[in-house]
C-alpha positions in Angstrom: -94.2 -146.8 61.5 -93.2 -147.6 57.9 -95.9 -148.1 55.2 -96.1 -151.3 53.2 -95.2 -151.2 49.5 -98.2 -152.6 47.5 -98.4 -153.3 43.8 -101.7 -152.0 42.3 -102.6 -154.1 39.2 -105.3 -151.7 38.2 -102.9 -148.9 37.8 -99.9 -151.0 36.9 -97.6 -149.3 39.4 -96.2 -149.6 42.9 -98.0 -147.6 45.5 -96.8 -146.8 49.1 -100.2 -147.4 50.6 -102.9 -150.1 50.1 -106.3 -148.8 48.9 -108.6 -147.6 51.7 -111.0 -150.3 53.0 -114.0 -148.0 52.4 -113.0 -147.7 48.7 -113.0 -151.5 48.3 -116.4 -151.7 49.9 -117.9 -148.9 47.8 -116.8 -150.7 44.6 -119.2 -153.6 45.4 -121.8 -151.9 47.4 -124.1 -151.1 44.5 -123.9 -154.7 43.2 -124.8 -156.2 46.5 -127.7 -153.7 46.8 -129.1 -154.6 43.4 -128.7 -158.3 44.1 -130.7 -157.9 47.4 -133.4 -155.9 45.5 -133.6 -158.6 42.8 -134.0 -161.2 45.5 -137.0 -159.4 47.1 -138.6 -158.9 43.7 -138.1 -162.5 42.8 -139.9 -163.6 46.0 -142.8 -161.3 45.1 -143.2 -162.9 41.7 -142.9 -166.4 43.2 -145.7 -165.6 45.6 -147.9 -164.3 42.8 -147.3 -167.5 40.7 -148.2 -169.6 43.7 -151.4 -167.6 44.1 -152.1 -168.2 40.4 -151.7 -172.0 40.7 -153.8 -172.0 43.8 -156.6 -170.3 41.8 -156.2 -172.9 39.1 -156.6 -175.7 41.6 -159.8 -174.1 42.9 -161.4 -173.0 39.6 -159.8 -175.3 37.0 -158.3 -173.7 33.9 -160.0 -170.7 32.5 -162.6 -170.5 29.8 -161.2 -170.6 26.3 -162.4 -167.1 25.3 -160.6 -165.7 28.4 -157.2 -167.3 27.7 -154.5 -164.9 26.3 -153.4 -165.4 22.8 -149.7 -166.0 21.9 -149.3 -163.7 18.8 -148.1 -160.8 21.0 -146.6 -162.5 24.0 -144.1 -164.6 22.0 -142.7 -161.7 20.0 -142.5 -159.8 23.2 -140.4 -162.6 24.6 -138.2 -162.5 21.6 -137.7 -158.7 22.0 -136.7 -159.0 25.7 -134.3 -161.9 25.0 -132.7 -160.0 22.2 -132.4 -156.9 24.4 -130.5 -159.0 27.0 -128.1 -160.3 24.4 -127.5 -156.7 23.2 -126.9 -155.4 26.7 -124.6 -158.3 27.6 -122.6 -157.6 24.5 -122.5 -153.9 25.4 -121.2 -154.7 28.9 -118.4 -156.8 27.4 -117.4 -153.8 25.2 -117.3 -151.5 28.1 -115.0 -153.8 30.0 -112.7 -153.6 27.0 -112.8 -149.8 27.2 -114.9 -149.4 24.1 -117.4 -147.0 25.7 -119.0 -145.8 22.5 -120.1 -149.4 21.6 -121.3 -149.9 25.2 -123.4 -146.7 24.9 -124.8 -147.9 21.6 -125.9 -151.2 23.1 -127.5 -149.3 25.9 -129.5 -147.2 23.5 -130.6 -150.2 21.5 -131.7 -152.0 24.7 -133.8 -149.0 25.7 -135.4 -148.9 22.3 -136.2 -152.6 22.5 -137.7 -152.1 25.9 -139.9 -149.3 24.6 -141.0 -151.5 21.8 -141.9 -154.2 24.3 -144.1 -151.7 26.2 -145.8 -150.8 22.9 -146.5 -154.5 22.2 -147.8 -154.8 25.8 -150.3 -152.0 25.1 -151.5 -153.7 21.9 -151.8 -157.1 23.7 -153.7 -155.6 26.7 -156.0 -153.6 24.4 -157.0 -156.8 22.6 -157.2 -159.0 25.7 -159.4 -156.5 27.7 -162.2 -157.2 25.2 -162.7 -160.7 26.7 -161.2 -160.4 30.1 -160.8 -157.5 32.6 -159.3 -157.2 36.1 -162.9 -157.2 37.4 -164.2 -160.2 35.4 -163.2 -162.9 38.0 -160.3 -164.0 40.1 -158.4 -165.1 37.0 -158.6 -161.6 35.5 -157.4 -160.1 38.8 -154.3 -162.3 39.2 -153.5 -162.2 35.4 -153.4 -158.4 35.2 -151.7 -158.1 38.6 -148.8 -160.2 37.4 -148.6 -158.7 33.9 -149.0 -155.1 35.1 -146.4 -155.6 37.9 -143.9 -157.0 35.3 -144.7 -153.9 33.1 -143.8 -151.7 36.0 -140.5 -153.5 36.5 -139.8 -153.0 32.8 -140.4 -149.2 33.3 -138.0 -149.2 36.3 -135.4 -151.1 34.3 -135.7 -148.5 31.4 -135.2 -145.7 33.9 -132.1 -147.3 35.3 -130.7 -147.9 31.8 -131.5 -144.4 30.8 -129.7 -143.0 33.9 -126.6 -145.1 33.0 -126.8 -144.0 29.4 -126.6 -140.3 30.3 -123.8 -140.7 32.8 -120.7 -138.8 31.7 -118.4 -141.3 33.3 -119.3 -144.7 34.6 -116.4 -145.2 37.0 -113.2 -143.4 38.1 -110.8 -143.3 35.1 -108.3 -145.7 36.6 -110.8 -148.5 36.8 -112.8 -150.4 34.1 -116.0 -148.2 33.8 -118.5 -151.0 34.0 -119.9 -151.0 37.6 -123.1 -148.9 37.0 -123.5 -150.6 33.7 -123.2 -154.0 35.3 -125.7 -153.2 38.1 -128.4 -151.9 35.6 -127.7 -154.9 33.3 -128.3 -157.3 36.2 -131.7 -155.8 36.9 -132.6 -155.9 33.2 -131.7 -159.5 32.9 -133.8 -160.3 35.9 -136.8 -158.5 34.3 -136.3 -160.5 31.1 -136.1 -163.8 33.0 -139.3 -163.1 34.8 -141.1 -162.6 31.5 -139.9 -166.1 30.4 -141.9 -167.5 33.4 -144.8 -165.2 32.8 -145.1 -166.4 29.2 -144.7 -170.0 30.1 -147.2 -170.0 33.0 -149.8 -167.4 32.0 -149.8 -167.7 28.2 -148.4 -171.0 26.9 -149.7 -173.4 29.7 -153.4 -172.5 29.3 -153.2 -172.8 25.5 -151.5 -176.2 25.8 -154.1 -177.4 28.2 -156.8 -176.3 25.7 -155.2 -178.4 22.9 -154.9 -181.6 25.0 
């Protein structure tokens, strides 16, 4: 039985055999896995936000002294948004084969993530003076959501660090961006969740106060 002659655009040459099916599956397996993981985590945050709004309907908006301030949360939002732009730029550089620039972007993103955690510590230290997880139902749901997001930031930083220290991100004959891409997808998800956290838990209560 004669083998089919196939042109491989990735290697720019004619091959005698098509790539094995398992190889094609393996190239996208990690991406599908991270997409499914992100979907489950998104559902978790949606349920927590629904619980938050349910408590608002029962109790009304929280006392003024319990509401979180914006002087940390907004800079934290700016840090995460900036980190997403840096990581996206880095992924584009990796796809062009500029691996050093991609690694530089990874390092900067990790530093921005650590700075976000530092700001989180400062914000929590200040807010705990007026509201604790045991104060009332608002304290419980607020710190549950914020702490869970902080945990996701830590997981994202571990993923980015793992990619940073990889010697080679893909086989040499392919664009080395698949692990980079998968970790970046998760990091962008974490950043997007914080946009909703700031809007719902920080901005909305303070807007209600000013009405």
